[in-house]
N, C-alpha and C positions, 0 to 999 in steps of 0.2 A: 549080702545084704540080709537082714531079720527079717522074716514074716512078721505082719503087725498083727496081735491078736484080735478079733472080734471083739469088742464090749460085750461083756455078757451080765444079763441083770440075776440079780437074786429077788425072785418075786417070792413075798410074804403075802399070805393071807390073812385076815381078819378069823372068817368064818368059813367053815366048811359046808358041802351039802347036805351034810348030818345036821349041824346046828341049824341050819335053813328049814330041815323038815321037822327039825323036834321042836322049834319056835312056835309061839300061841300064834293060830290064824284069827284068835278074837280078840287076843289081849294086847296092848301097847306092851314095849320093852319096859322090863322090870326099872324101877326109877334108879336100882344100883350102880345098873350100865349106863343108862340113857342120862344122869345126872352129871356123872364124870363126864361123861363125852362133850355133853354141851358146854359144862362149866371149862373144859379146856379149849373148845372152839372160839367161847368168849373170851377168855384170856389169853389167847393168840392174837384174836382180834384188837383187841385193846393195847397190847403190844403193840400191832403193827401202827397202831396209831399215837399211841404216849411213849413208848422206848424209845431210850436213847438211840440204840441200835438194834431193831428188831432182828431177830434170827430167821434163817433160811427154815426151823420147824414151823415157828407161829405161820409165815407163810405157807407152808405145806398143809398143817391143819387148817388155816383158812380155807385154802384151795380142796381139799380132800370134800369140807362139807360143802362146797360151791358145786363141787362135781357130782355130789351125791342127790344135790335138789336135780340140776342137768338130768341125772337117770332120771330121778320120780318122773320127772315132765316129758323127757323124750320117749319112754316106753308109755307113757299116759294112762293107760287103763291100770288100776290096781284093786284089789278087795279090801275093804275097811273092815272093823272089826266084826259087823254083821255079816260077813260076805257077799255083801253088795257091792257093785262095781263103782269106782272112782275115778273119775279124769282128772287129773292135776296138770294144771296148764299156767302158764306164765302171761299171767293177764298183764301185769303191770309191765312189763317188758324190759327187766329189769337184770335178766338172767345174761344176756349177753354183755350189758354195761359192764355187772360183775367180774363175768369174764377177763373179759378187755382191760378193766383195771388191776386184777391181779396179773395177767401176764404181762403188763408194760411194768408193775413195781417189781415183777421178777427181772425184766431185762431191762430195768434201771440197775438193779443188783449186780447182774452179771458185767454191766457196765463201767461197775463200780462206786456205784451210790447206793443208798440206802433204800431199804424196800420200803416204799411209801404209797399212797395210795392217794390220789388229789378228791377234791374235793366231792366231786360226782361219783368217784371210785366208793369213797367211803358211803354215800346214802344207799349205792346201790348194794354192797357188800353186807352194808349192815341190814337192810330188807329182806335179800335174799338169807342171810344167815336166821333170823327172824321166820321167816317162810318154814325153812329146814327146821327148826328147832320145834316149831308147832307141829310137822308134819311127824318127826320123830316122837315126840309125845301121845299121837294119836293114830296113829296106824298101826297095826298087827305088827307084832313081834317079825314074823314071816316075814312081811313086806320091806321092811325096814333092813333085815338080813340080807334077802334078795337082793334089794336093791345095792347095799354094801357088795356084796358079792359081783353085780354087773359090774359096778364101776370100778372096780379092782382089774377084773378081767380086760374092759374099756380102755383105763391106765396103761396094762401091760401091753394088748396090742399095740398101743401107740411108741411105747418105749419099744416095741419091736421093729416097729416100720409101718405098721398097718394105720395110719391116718385118713379120716374123713377130710372132707375140704374144710368140715366149720370146725376143725380140731384146732388146740391153741396147744401148744410144747413149749415148757422151760425145762428141761431137763437137767439141765446141766448145775443145779441147784441144790 
């Protein structure tokens, strides 16, 4: 009988600690980087809404943006471009709705359907993506990169099986 190998993930990181340290603590991310990222996010969301068959890549890009906003919210206090502390909160309560909608869309795909959001999910995800875009455009580059790195670490921990009670995982996509 063959031994089953444990699934191993290859962890790819977008930014390193050096990137975070070298990023500006007082200026937003350069538009060359943020415009591309936000365009990809909006295009992926549009594909989830209108493409005949949205791809898992579209779902991942949107989910990544929602995860990033979740990191901004759960860490709570960040420093703004002036160095003043800023508490980022989900006053609308739509973050959990967006997470649930994306999880349901992912589950629908795993069950053989298309990756689609319901009406409430569309509104929640759209609002969360708009909030995330405004943060990327106004927060210092160092904060955005720190958020990105913290989100990657959390996702890698989930993939390794270290989940918290509120974590939603649709990893087979």
